[in-house]
C-alpha positions, 0 to 999 in steps of 0.5 A: 479500533477494531482488534481481535486479541492474541489472534494467535496463527488464525486470522477469522474470515470476517477480518479478511473481507472487513472494510474496517482495519482490524489489529491482530496482535501476536499473529506471527509471533511464531515466525522465525524472523520475529523470534530471531528480532526478539533475541537480538537486532544482530541476530534479526540481520544475519538470519535475513542475510542467510537469503540474500547476502549479496543480491543487489536491492533498490534502496531509498537513500535520505540524508540526515536533513530529511528527518527520516520523513521520505518525501518531495523537495521543496517546490515538489518538482522531486523527492528529497531522496534518492534511489541507489542499488546496493548489495543486500548485506551491506544494506544491513551492515550499514543499519547495524552501524546506525547510519545517519541517513534515512534507509529504506528497502521498499516492497522487495517480493520475498520470493525473488530477492529471497528464495526460501525466506517465504515458506517459513513465514506462512499466512495459510488464511491469506495464501489461498489467495495467491498474494504478493509477499514482500519485505519492508526494512529501514531505520527510523523513517516515515512514509507519507499517507496513502492507499493501495488498491490490494488489501493488506495483512501487514505484520511487523517482524522487527522494531516498533511501527505506528500506522495512521489510518483514514477512511477513503471518504477523507481524500478531500481533508489529507490535501493529496500531492500530484497523481502523476509524480509520485514517491512510489506509484501511489498518490500521497498526502502533503500533510506530514502526519506525525507533525500536522500543520493545521495552519496550512491544512485546516481541513486536516483536522476533519480527517483526524477525527476519523483517525485510527492510530495502531502502534504495533510490536514484533509479532503484530499483524494489522489488516489494512482494507483496499483504498484506506489511507495510511501513514507509516512510522518506523520507531526504531533503529532497525524495522521490517515488516512482510506484508501480504497484498492481494485483491478481491477481484480478478487478475485482469481488471485494470487498475481504477487509476487508470480511469481517473486519469482518462477522467481528468483528461476526458471529463473534468473540464467539460461544462458543468451541464455536461459533467452532470450528464456524465456523472448519470451515465457512469452511475447508469453504467458503473456505480449502480450497476446491477442486473437490470442495467443491460436486461433488455438488451439480448445476452449475445448483444450486450457486448461491454455490458456483459459481465466481464472476463479474461477474453472481454477484458483483453477485447476492450483493452485493445479497442482502448489502446487503438482509439487512445492512439489515434 
């Protein structure tokens, strides 16, 4: 486990470019949300209520029978929860009353839903990346192991959270579910990381050998690098987290998940020899590409092999759209 003890209010620059998770104890202990939670959960809820008392927000709700685990139904044709819109104040009231239902307000952008809240909860070292800043709120619940494309600083502001993280190369040992039917857009592991069934998912034991587990108190933060798989457990009756997402790549770049879907459409079912031939092309033009890849072509004639910019990305996207619409 990598940790920066007593990080205070500054994140070292090497952390923000790390390829491994980094624990940042006490990073945001001075935030008003954390201070309010330290007094009581009622004070915490009252503080939040002042920013969006009646705003309608999307909430996930599952019955007591799901045990707080937001997941698929038994045959993976749908989910064991439903989505509903609810006034934010009503959600806070239900959480304070100790609802038997599992309740989860997922990634909710601060600037859109809670005007004014972000200004008093800055992360100066991250704000320079113009991050997406979101609130996550709920009771005792569990989010399945998944990855995110952006880098992430997750800041616990109320309750406790346990993160179980796996390196990207453990994908084969995590038993990933459907790519086109997911709880929140990202593919998730079918293994219950809180109670893994190693008879059904034996390779998960190998993933556990590489796992890193972090338990965060209010005021603690965790840097999660892009594409690290992570499952999250909320351990108190009321838990909240504010996270900062940003990408180290230009905004005009598409998500590589689109590329994966197109590869399933066009490459996966080719004969083995043809797949091997395409693997060589991908290595040459994508994974091993460097300044020599197109050096033999005049710069004015390199087309899509030239460094990508917003204009060329728009042209390439239009070309692909036309081809896919044939």
